C-alpha positions, -999 to 999 in steps of 0.1 A, spaced: 229 -244 76 222 -281 72 242 -287 39 232 -324 37 195 -316 39 200 -288 14 216 -311 -11 188 -336 -6 162 -309 -13 179 -295 -43 184 -329 -58 148 -341 -51 136 -360 -82 101 -346 -79 113 -310 -78 94 -288 -103 113 -279 -135 107 -253 -161 93 -263 -195 117 -261 -225 101 -230 -239 109 -211 -206 145 -223 -206 149 -212 -243 134 -178 -236 157 -173 -207 187 -182 -229 175 -158 -257 167 -129 -235 201 -131 -218 214 -116 -251 207 -78 -251 206 -79 -289 180 -107 -292 158 -104 -322 121 -102 -314 112 -123 -344 134 -152 -331 119 -149 -296 83 -148 -310 90 -179 -330 104 -198 -300 73 -189 -279 49 -199 -306 64 -235 -306 44 -240 -274 9 -232 -286 -6 -237 -251 16 -209 -235 14 -187 -266 -25 -187 -266 -25 -180 -228 -1 -151 -233 -23 -136 -260 -55 -139 -239 -37 -122 -210 -22 -93 -229 -56 -86 -243 -72 -86 -209 -80 -55 -188 -48 -61 -167 -27 -46 -196 -54 -23 -209 -42 -21 -245 -63 1 -268 -57 -23 -297 -60 -60 -297 -28 -81 -301 -32 -108 -328 2 -125 -324 32 -129 -301 53 -108 -323 27 -81 -322 26 -84 -284 64 -80 -282 61 -48 -303 33 -33 -283 43 -43 -248 80 -48 -250 102 -77 -241 97 -75 -203 59 -82 -200 59 -110 -225 90 -127 -209 73 -124 -175 42 -141 -188 61 -169 -204 79 -176 -172 48 -171 -151 27 -196 -171 57 -220 -171 59 -219 -134 22 -224 -129 23 -254 -152 52 -270 -133 36 -267 -98 4 -286 -92 -8 -312 -67 -24 -346 -72 -58 -356 -59 -57 -359 -22 -24 -339 -19 -24 -324 16 -4 -293 6 -26 -262 3 -19 -252 -33 -49 -228 -32 -34 -207 -4 0 -210 -20 -11 -195 -53 -34 -170 -38 -5 -154 -19 19 -156 -48 -4 -142 -74 -19 -115 -51 16 -104 -41 28 -104 -76 -1 -82 -89 1 -58 -59 39 -55 -62 36 -47 -99 11 -20 -93 33 -6 -65 62 -4 -90 41 13 -115 28 38 -89 63 49 -81 69 53 -118 93 24 -119 79 6 -150 114 -8 -157 112 -30 -127 75 -38 -127 80 -71 -146 108 -82 -123 85 -75 -93 57 -95 -108 80 -125 -115 97 -123 -81 63 -123 -65 53 -154 -84 85 -172 -76 91 -160 -40 78 -191 -23 90 -218 -47 113 -230 -19 82 -241 0 73 -265 -28 108 -279 -28 108 -283 10 74 -300 9 84 -324 -19 114 -335 2 102 -333 38 65 -341 33 46 -343 66 74 -328 86 72 -296 66 34 -296 67 36 -296 105 58 -265 104 33 -247 81 5 -257 104 24 -243 134 23 -208 117 -14 -207 122 -18 -192 88 7 -163 96 33 -165 68 56 -141 86 63 -168 112 74 -194 87 110 -185 82 117 -186 119 101 -219 124 119 -234 94 152 -223 108 144 -238 142 133 -271 127 155 -276 97 183 -250 99 171 -239 64 145 -215 51 124 -215 20 136 -181 8 172 -192 5 162 -225 -12 139 -206 -36 168 -184 -46 190 -214 -52 163 -230 -74 161 -197 -94 199 -199 -98 197 -235 -109 171 -224 -135 194 -196 -146 170 -169 -137 184 -134 -138 197 -118 -106 169 -92 -108 146 -122 -98 169 -144 -78 180 -118 -52 146 -104 -44 133 -140 -40 161 -146 -14 151 -114 5 113 -112 0 106 -117 37 133 -92 48 133 -66 21 152 -39 40 183 -63 41 183 -67 3 214 -54 -16 207 -19 -27 208 -27 -64 178 -50 -61 162 -34 -30 134 -16 -48 122 -49 -64 123 -66 -30 104 -38 -13 77 -39 -39 73 -76 -35 73 -73 3 46 -46 0 26 -69 -22 28 -95 6 13 -69 30 -16 -62 5 -23 -100 4 -24 -102 41 -47 -72 44 -72 -88 19 -72 -120 40 -79 -105 74 -114 -101 90 -100 -73 112 -78 -53 87 -73 -21 106 -39 -27 121 -27 -43 89 -38 -13 69 -19 10 93 12 -12 88 7 -11 51 5 27 51 36 30 72 57 6 51 44 21 19 55 55 29 89 45 45 99 20 17 85 36 -14 72 71 -5 36 61 -13 7 81 1 -23 65 18 -44 73 -12 -20 56 -35 -19 25 -14 -57 24 -13 -56 25 -51 -31 -4 -52 -54 -24 -29 -84 -18 -51 -66 -26 -84 -51 -58 -69 -84 -73 -58 -99 -71 -93 -68 -80 -113 -60 -110 -91 -94 -125 -98 -89 -119 -136 -54 -133 -137 -63 -164 -116 -88 -173 -143 -63 -166 -171 -37 -187 -153 -62 -214 -147 -55 -212 -110 -78 -220 -81 -72 -193 -55 -105 -194 -37 -125 -163 -32 -109 -129 -33 -127 -104 -11 -138 -70 -24 -109 -45 -18 -135 -18 -14 -152 -37 14 -119 -44 31 -110 -7 31 -144 3 42 -143 -23 70 -110 -9 82 -124 26 82 -155 14 101 -133 -3 128 -113 29 132 -145 49 135 -159 25 161 -127 26 181 -128 64 180 -164 64 190 -156 42 220 -126 64 228 -102 34 226 -78 53 204 -55 75 224 -39 99 199 -4 112 201 -18 146 211 -39 134 240 -9 116 254 16 144 250 -5 175 259 -33 164 282 -12 174 312 -9 209 298 -47 216 301 -55 224 336 -93 227 338 -102 192 324 -85 163 306 -84 185 275 -102 161 252 -135 164 232 -159 137 245 -172 128 211 -141 126 191 -113 121 217 -93 150 201 -79 180 220 -102 209 226 -95 246 218 -75 250 250 -53 221 241 -49 234 206 -38 268 219 -13 252 242 0 229 216 8 258 193 24 279 220 45 249 231 60 246 196 60 282 185 93 294 202 114 268 184 98 276 151 102 313 156 139 308 163 143 288 131 150 255 148 120 238 131 91 247 108 56 247 123 25 241 102 -12 245 112 -39 228 91 -74 242 96 -104 221 85 -140 233 82 -168 208 74 -193 228 53 -229 217 54 -225 203 89 -256 220 104 -277 213 73 -267 176 76 -283 175 111 -315 191 97 -318 172 65 -306 138 75 -300 133 113 -279 142 143 -263 107 141 -252 115 105 -235 146 118 -216 125 144 -207 99 117 -192 125 94 -174 143 122 -159 112 137 -150 98 103 -133 130 94 -112 130 126 -102 94 119 -92 104 84 -71 133 97 -54 110 122 -45 85 95 -29 112 74 -12 134 100 -4 115 132 24 95 116 40 130 110 36 139 147 3 158 140 -19 169 169 -56 167 159 -79 192 177 -116 201 176 -121 239 179 -159 241 173 -188 219 161 -175 217 125 -140 231 128 -110 209 133 -73 217 133 -40 198 131 -8 212 147 23 199 129 56 207 147 85 201 124 65 198 92 72 218 61 44 235 41 48 212 11 44 181 33 14 195 51 -3 205 18 4 171 2 -14 153 30 -42 179 31 -48 173 -6 -49 136 1 -75 142 28 -97 162 4 -96 133 -21 -103 107 7 -132 128 21 -148 131 -14 -144 94 -21 -156 81 13 -183 105 23 -210 84 8 -198 53 28 -199 72 60 -236 80 56 -247 53 31 -285 58 36 -283 94 26 -273 98 -11 -279 136 -8 -250 139 16 -225 145 -13 -245 176 -24 -247 190 11 -212 185 26 -176 193 17 -145 204 35 -122 234 31 -86 230 43 -62 259 50 -25 254 56 -1 280 71 35 274 80 60 293 101 93 289 83 122 310 69 98 324 42 71 336 66 90 344 98 92 381 92 54 382 89 42 357 114 56 369 147 31 354 171 9 323 174 -23 342 167 -10 354 133 -2 318 124 -37 307 131 -51 337 113 -31 329 82 -45 293 82 -80 308 85 -74 330 55 -63 300 35 -96 282 46 -116 311 32 -97 308 -1 -104 271 -2 -141 276 5 -144 297 -26 -140 265 -47 -174 253 -34 -160 218 -32 -135 200 -11 -102 218 -16 -69 229 0 -53 262 -1 -20 274 16 -10 308 29 21 318 10 38 351 20 42 376 -9 78 384 -17 85 421 -12 95 438 -45 130 451 -48 134 488 -40 
């Protein structure tokens, strides 16, 4: 580390500083027994920040049923955390701004910070961690404060490093280290320490670009902020498919989020960022429609599937097991019935011996034939290919093998997957199918009245091993579950669960 340069940056006379109201709020809230009345009085000394806070807490971002008329009322209704985060957030925004002709891209800076803060907060709320949601929001806003400090000190030298990233923020830390033997995340954390920010903010700021290395105590905050950064990047890309895959994978591995939950975070983030940018008086440029971004990612996956440029896990692993042809369906690129049969037989012995569970997910697209008659053959193809893409998104990361057994019948073989996991993803598929069917065939509004899916799940495990003694019985159990799901007359999942024998 270049300690001389570090000292120069931290002592830069033009370094942003917090307004007195923020400093006083930090002092007061460091006391766990702080009186709300005293805190409200302190905030109201700064009428500019107080009025912005009231406008924000009464916005749709907080969704209060009753309007707040005072800071004291806001503290009662929302609690200390949200109001404190808004005081510090508005204070930070007021302290960082450029002059006319300033070459630093403040618009891009604030767009990333605000989008990440909003998305991270939603992620925290999605995993039922409301107690950290405000820390996540603040850490997202403060995460890149070190960039401002480095720019104020290094000027054009630092702008050249930023330019070298080509707009890819993930490259910045490596380039900073190579050029300056310093990185903005560490400097940002030191500035937060200088401002006496709590560790719940300071530590995640230090680790925002390497969240998995963050100390465990603050790791969840850092991971939420990092996920927020991935949401920002997704909304900025013209070709979002790979980024969406990465977001799904990280959301699952870091926070246990499903794809449906991540889609919801992306949608909420787009609208809320626009609203908060206005309330914070920030110019963040245009925010693309989250719905359009998700739809575009789906369309790209569908086109890839149509052109057979996606090689699924199943095709790679089992194509050599099918002797008569390459074992793939020419329209969808999935395994055919022969490949499906071989895939089950390949995994069945280990499941029967109790080494692993083995789940089969059967999917029937109801209304498929009518779709061709009422709308068009191309609409049939669109729904089929889109459904296959959806199944791949939900099951291939679990090792799922997607197959096409007949015109409108699909199946997924899931070696090593428990019933509960398979059902969880199957339910998510039903929800996604219902939500996106209209976007797959946008010129046929009647499609939602014609088409739905039934999903049946069967698992060979300790509970069912005495009943399911061969592969055909496992497939038959999944088919029975499909029939139960069809009785709902709408997209639904049902699982085959063995009845427990009554005691003699």
